Every structure is written in structure tokens, then in C-alpha cells.
The first five atom37 places (N, CA, C, CB, O) and aatype in JSON, in Angstrom:
{
  "aatype": [20, 20, 20, 20, 20, 20, 20, 20, 20, 20, 20, 20, 20, 20, 20, 20, 20, 20, 20, 20, 20, 20, 20, 20, 20, 20, 20, 20, 20, 20, 20, 20, 20, 20, 20, 20, 20, 20, 20, 20, 20, 20, 20, 20, 20, 20, 20, 20, 20, 20, 20, 20, 20, 20, 20, 20, 20, 20, 20, 20, 20, 20, 20],
  "atom_mask": [
    [1, 1, 1, 1, 1],
    [1, 1, 1, 1, 1],
    [1, 1, 1, 1, 1],
    [1, 1, 1, 1, 1],
    [1, 1, 1, 1, 1],
    [1, 1, 1, 1, 1],
    [1, 1, 1, 1, 1],
    [1, 1, 1, 1, 1],
    [1, 1, 1, 1, 1],
    [1, 1, 1, 1, 1],
    [1, 1, 1, 1, 1],
    [1, 1, 1, 1, 1],
    [1, 1, 1, 1, 1],
    [1, 1, 1, 1, 1],
    [1, 1, 1, 1, 1],
    [1, 1, 1, 1, 1],
    [1, 1, 1, 1, 1],
    [1, 1, 1, 1, 1],
    [1, 1, 1, 1, 1],
    [1, 1, 1, 1, 1],
    [1, 1, 1, 1, 1],
    [1, 1, 1, 1, 1],
    [1, 1, 1, 1, 1],
    [1, 1, 1, 1, 1],
    [1, 1, 1, 1, 1],
    [1, 1, 1, 1, 1],
    [1, 1, 1, 1, 1],
    [1, 1, 1, 1, 1],
    [1, 1, 1, 1, 1],
    [1, 1, 1, 1, 1],
    [1, 1, 1, 1, 1],
    [1, 1, 1, 1, 1],
    [1, 1, 1, 1, 1],
    [1, 1, 1, 1, 1],
    [1, 1, 1, 1, 1],
    [1, 1, 1, 1, 1],
    [1, 1, 1, 1, 1],
    [1, 1, 1, 1, 1],
    [1, 1, 1, 1, 1],
    [1, 1, 1, 1, 1],
    [1, 1, 1, 1, 1],
    [1, 1, 1, 1, 1],
    [1, 1, 1, 1, 1],
    [1, 1, 1, 1, 1],
    [1, 1, 1, 1, 1],
    [1, 1, 1, 1, 1],
    [1, 1, 1, 1, 1],
    [1, 1, 1, 1, 1],
    [1, 1, 1, 1, 1],
    [1, 1, 1, 1, 1],
    [1, 1, 1, 1, 1],
    [1, 1, 1, 1, 1],
    [1, 1, 1, 1, 1],
    [1, 1, 1, 1, 1],
    [1, 1, 1, 1, 1],
    [1, 1, 1, 1, 1],
    [1, 1, 1, 1, 1],
    [1, 1, 1, 1, 1],
    [1, 1, 1, 1, 1],
    [1, 1, 1, 1, 1],
    [1, 1, 1, 1, 1],
    [1, 1, 1, 1, 1],
    [1, 1, 1, 1, 1]
  ],
  "atom_positions": [
    [[95.27, 78.21, 171.45], [94.1, 78.34, 170.52], [93.33, 79.33, 171.37], [93.26, 76.88, 170.15], [93.63, 79.51, 172.55]],
    [[92.12, 80.12, 170.63], [91.15, 81.06, 171.21], [89.9, 80.24, 170.82], [91.21, 82.68, 170.61], [89.9, 79.65, 169.74]],
    [[88.97, 80.2, 171.53], [87.75, 79.9, 171.13], [86.66, 80.9, 171.24], [87.43, 78.86, 171.76], [86.41, 81.49, 172.29]],
    [[85.97, 81.1, 170.05], [85.04, 82.24, 169.74], [83.51, 81.83, 170.43], [84.94, 82.46, 167.95], [82.61, 82.67, 170.54]],
    [[83.39, 80.48, 170.85], [82.12, 80.25, 171.42], [81.54, 81.16, 172.38], [82.15, 79.1, 171.97], [80.33, 81.37, 172.44]],
    [[82.53, 81.79, 173.26], [81.93, 82.64, 174.07], [81.35, 84.01, 173.63], [82.78, 82.82, 174.97], [80.37, 84.61, 174.06]],
    [[82.33, 84.36, 172.55], [82.13, 85.72, 172.17], [80.89, 85.71, 171.44], [83.26, 86.29, 171.37], [80.31, 86.79, 171.54]],
    [[80.05, 84.5, 170.45], [79.04, 84.43, 169.75], [77.96, 84.36, 171.0], [79.13, 83.24, 168.67], [77.09, 85.23, 170.99]],
    [[77.95, 83.5, 171.96], [76.85, 83.88, 172.59], [76.75, 84.84, 173.47], [76.44, 83.06, 173.05], [75.66, 84.89, 174.06]],
    [[77.57, 85.66, 173.76], [77.49, 87.01, 174.5], [76.87, 87.95, 173.32], [79.11, 87.59, 175.11], [76.16, 88.87, 173.71]],
    [[77.04, 87.83, 172.1], [76.43, 88.76, 171.14], [75.05, 88.48, 170.51], [77.33, 88.9, 170.08], [74.6, 89.05, 169.52]],
    [[74.34, 87.34, 171.36], [73.31, 86.99, 170.98], [72.12, 88.23, 171.31], [73.17, 85.66, 171.56], [71.87, 88.65, 172.44]],
    [[71.56, 88.61, 170.2], [70.52, 89.41, 170.34], [69.46, 89.49, 171.19], [70.13, 89.4, 169.51], [68.98, 90.39, 171.87]],
    [[69.13, 88.08, 170.96], [67.9, 87.35, 171.81], [68.07, 86.96, 172.87], [67.37, 86.31, 171.35], [67.14, 86.64, 173.6]],
    [[69.23, 86.89, 173.19], [69.82, 85.86, 174.66], [69.22, 84.69, 174.69], [69.5, 86.44, 176.24], [68.59, 84.27, 175.66]],
    [[69.41, 83.93, 173.34], [68.67, 82.59, 173.52], [69.91, 81.54, 173.73], [67.63, 82.17, 172.09], [69.98, 80.45, 173.16]],
    [[70.69, 81.97, 174.48], [72.02, 80.87, 174.9], [71.36, 79.6, 175.45], [73.19, 81.52, 176.25], [71.87, 78.6, 174.94]],
    [[70.6, 79.38, 176.14], [70.09, 78.33, 176.59], [69.55, 77.37, 175.73], [69.32, 78.64, 177.36], [69.44, 76.19, 176.05]],
    [[69.17, 77.89, 174.49], [68.4, 77.0, 173.56], [69.46, 76.42, 172.67], [67.23, 77.79, 172.71], [70.53, 77.02, 172.59]],
    [[69.28, 75.34, 172.0], [70.18, 74.85, 170.89], [69.46, 75.31, 169.64], [70.41, 73.2, 170.89], [68.29, 75.67, 169.51]],
    [[70.48, 75.22, 168.71], [70.01, 75.6, 167.16], [69.28, 74.63, 166.93], [71.05, 75.74, 165.99], [68.31, 75.17, 166.41]],
    [[69.07, 73.44, 166.96], [67.98, 72.2, 166.6], [66.74, 72.74, 167.04], [68.24, 70.67, 167.4], [65.85, 73.0, 166.23]],
    [[66.6, 72.97, 168.52], [65.24, 73.34, 169.14], [64.64, 74.69, 168.23], [65.49, 73.75, 170.94], [63.55, 74.6, 167.66]],
    [[65.43, 75.89, 168.17], [65.19, 77.06, 167.52], [64.72, 76.76, 166.18], [66.33, 77.9, 167.52], [63.8, 77.45, 165.75]],
    [[65.24, 75.77, 165.37], [64.89, 75.52, 164.04], [63.58, 74.78, 164.28], [66.01, 74.7, 163.19], [62.72, 74.92, 163.41]],
    [[63.38, 74.21, 165.08], [61.89, 73.04, 165.23], [60.72, 74.24, 165.38], [61.87, 71.68, 167.07], [59.73, 74.32, 164.66]],
    [[61.05, 75.14, 166.43], [60.26, 76.03, 166.73], [59.72, 76.9, 165.41], [60.93, 76.77, 167.73], [58.56, 77.02, 165.02]],
    [[60.78, 77.4, 164.9], [60.32, 78.44, 163.57], [59.87, 77.68, 162.49], [61.55, 79.38, 162.93], [59.27, 78.2, 161.54]],
    [[60.15, 76.28, 162.58], [59.38, 75.61, 161.26], [57.98, 75.16, 161.78], [60.26, 74.15, 160.56], [57.13, 74.87, 160.94]],
    [[57.67, 75.08, 163.09], [56.39, 74.3, 163.23], [55.38, 75.62, 164.02], [56.66, 72.64, 164.33], [54.18, 75.4, 164.17]],
    [[55.87, 76.66, 164.37], [54.92, 77.52, 164.71], [54.64, 78.51, 163.58], [55.29, 78.15, 165.92], [55.54, 78.82, 162.79]],
    [[53.29, 79.06, 163.47], [52.97, 80.19, 162.42], [53.17, 81.41, 162.86], [51.63, 80.23, 161.94], [52.25, 82.22, 162.86]],
    [[54.31, 81.71, 163.28], [54.5, 83.19, 163.94], [55.86, 83.69, 163.43], [54.52, 83.18, 165.71], [56.75, 82.85, 163.31]],
    [[56.12, 85.04, 163.07], [57.39, 85.67, 162.71], [58.63, 85.12, 163.41], [57.3, 87.09, 162.99], [58.42, 85.04, 164.62]],
    [[59.58, 84.8, 163.13], [60.93, 84.38, 163.56], [61.36, 85.15, 164.84], [61.97, 84.63, 162.4], [61.64, 84.55, 165.87]],
    [[61.39, 86.69, 164.74], [61.49, 87.41, 165.7], [60.51, 87.08, 166.79], [61.43, 88.6, 165.26], [61.01, 86.54, 167.78]],
    [[59.41, 87.26, 166.8], [58.21, 87.0, 167.97], [58.63, 85.61, 168.79], [56.48, 86.75, 167.16], [58.48, 85.48, 170.01]],
    [[59.13, 84.69, 167.99], [59.5, 83.37, 168.47], [60.66, 83.49, 169.24], [59.72, 82.39, 167.41], [60.74, 82.85, 170.29]],
    [[61.73, 84.36, 168.82], [62.85, 84.36, 169.55], [62.6, 85.34, 170.7], [64.03, 84.68, 168.7], [63.39, 85.24, 171.63]],
    [[61.83, 86.08, 170.79], [61.36, 86.92, 172.0], [60.58, 86.11, 172.9], [60.51, 88.12, 171.59], [60.88, 86.14, 174.09]],
    [[59.6, 85.39, 172.51], [59.31, 84.47, 173.41], [59.99, 83.36, 174.24], [58.64, 84.03, 172.91], [59.82, 83.19, 175.45]],
    [[60.87, 82.58, 173.38], [62.01, 81.74, 174.09], [62.81, 82.65, 174.89], [62.99, 80.97, 173.06], [63.3, 82.04, 175.84]],
    [[63.1, 83.78, 174.86], [63.75, 84.58, 175.77], [62.85, 84.91, 177.05], [64.17, 85.82, 175.05], [63.39, 85.2, 178.12]],
    [[61.58, 84.86, 176.92], [60.95, 84.88, 177.97], [60.27, 83.72, 178.78], [60.24, 85.64, 177.7], [60.02, 83.7, 179.99]],
    [[60.08, 82.98, 178.06], [59.34, 81.54, 178.61], [60.28, 80.43, 178.33], [57.83, 81.13, 177.81], [59.94, 79.38, 178.87]],
    [[61.35, 80.38, 177.66], [62.09, 78.99, 177.38], [61.57, 78.34, 175.88], [61.69, 77.81, 178.73], [61.06, 78.98, 174.97]],
    [[61.81, 77.11, 175.92], [61.71, 76.37, 174.74], [60.49, 75.46, 174.61], [62.86, 75.61, 174.61], [60.41, 74.73, 173.62]],
    [[59.7, 75.47, 175.39], [58.42, 74.71, 175.05], [57.66, 75.37, 174.05], [57.52, 74.52, 176.22], [57.32, 76.54, 174.13]],
    [[57.39, 74.56, 173.05], [56.56, 74.92, 172.0], [55.11, 75.42, 172.43], [56.49, 73.77, 171.11], [54.64, 76.44, 171.93]],
    [[54.55, 74.82, 173.17], [53.17, 75.22, 173.81], [53.4, 76.61, 174.55], [52.61, 74.01, 174.95], [52.96, 77.54, 173.87]],
    [[53.96, 77.0, 175.72], [54.53, 77.97, 176.16], [54.7, 79.04, 175.21], [55.58, 77.58, 176.67], [53.98, 80.04, 175.22]],
    [[55.84, 78.81, 174.2], [56.0, 79.59, 173.28], [54.72, 80.32, 172.65], [56.69, 78.91, 172.46], [54.58, 81.53, 172.8]],
    [[53.75, 79.53, 171.9], [52.81, 79.81, 171.4], [51.79, 80.54, 172.17], [52.49, 78.85, 170.94], [51.18, 81.51, 171.72]],
    [[51.62, 79.96, 173.56], [51.0, 80.86, 174.49], [50.91, 82.24, 174.8], [51.28, 80.56, 175.31], [49.95, 82.99, 175.01]],
    [[52.51, 82.44, 174.78], [52.89, 83.6, 175.05], [52.86, 84.74, 173.82], [54.13, 83.36, 175.61], [52.62, 85.93, 174.02]],
    [[53.09, 84.3, 172.81], [52.72, 84.83, 171.35], [51.25, 85.34, 171.04], [52.96, 83.68, 170.35], [50.9, 86.43, 170.59]],
    [[50.51, 84.29, 171.41], [49.04, 84.78, 171.18], [48.5, 85.5, 172.35], [48.07, 83.59, 170.89], [47.49, 86.17, 172.13]],
    [[49.01, 85.49, 173.63], [48.38, 86.51, 174.76], [49.36, 87.94, 174.18], [48.79, 85.88, 176.82], [48.76, 88.96, 174.48]],
    [[50.06, 88.09, 173.78], [51.05, 89.17, 173.43], [50.23, 89.91, 172.28], [52.61, 88.55, 172.91], [50.06, 91.13, 172.28]],
    [[49.7, 88.95, 171.18], [48.88, 89.82, 170.11], [47.32, 90.04, 170.49], [48.92, 89.04, 168.6], [46.48, 90.79, 169.99]],
    [[47.24, 89.25, 171.43], [45.7, 89.74, 172.14], [45.84, 90.92, 172.8], [45.04, 88.73, 173.3], [44.87, 91.68, 172.79]],
    [[47.04, 91.32, 173.47], [46.99, 92.73, 174.15], [47.05, 93.89, 173.22], [48.14, 92.91, 175.13], [46.93, 95.05, 173.63]],
    [[47.24, 93.59, 172.03], [47.56, 94.83, 171.25], [46.22, 94.9, 170.22], [49.16, 94.69, 170.38], [46.12, 95.81, 169.4]]
  ]
}
């Protein structure tokens, strides 16, 4: 039997391999930001909702 689990995690565009699907769903439901911004923030700072929100707000303030 072949497992495709490694293939799927290696093809992750945002490299969120450390985050489980439930956590990502929680973040996208509860934070008022676009999904792409949330996934980029998770890639940089992890899955803590406060850190994700702070990272995105800082990013918006820089532009």
C-alpha cells in the first residue's frame, strides 16, 4: 500500500504542515481577514490566534 499523506503535505502551498485542519478552520472562521493572509501568518508565526491577528495587523499597517 502506498500512502499519499507525505505527498499532500509536501505540496502544501503555504507550508502549514504543523497545523491541523481543525485549527485552520477555527482561525478562518474567527478572524476577520482573508484566508490567504491567515495562511501566510500561520506560516510565519504559528497557529496562536492572537499572534496571527497581530502579524496580519502589523502587515496591514506597513502598507
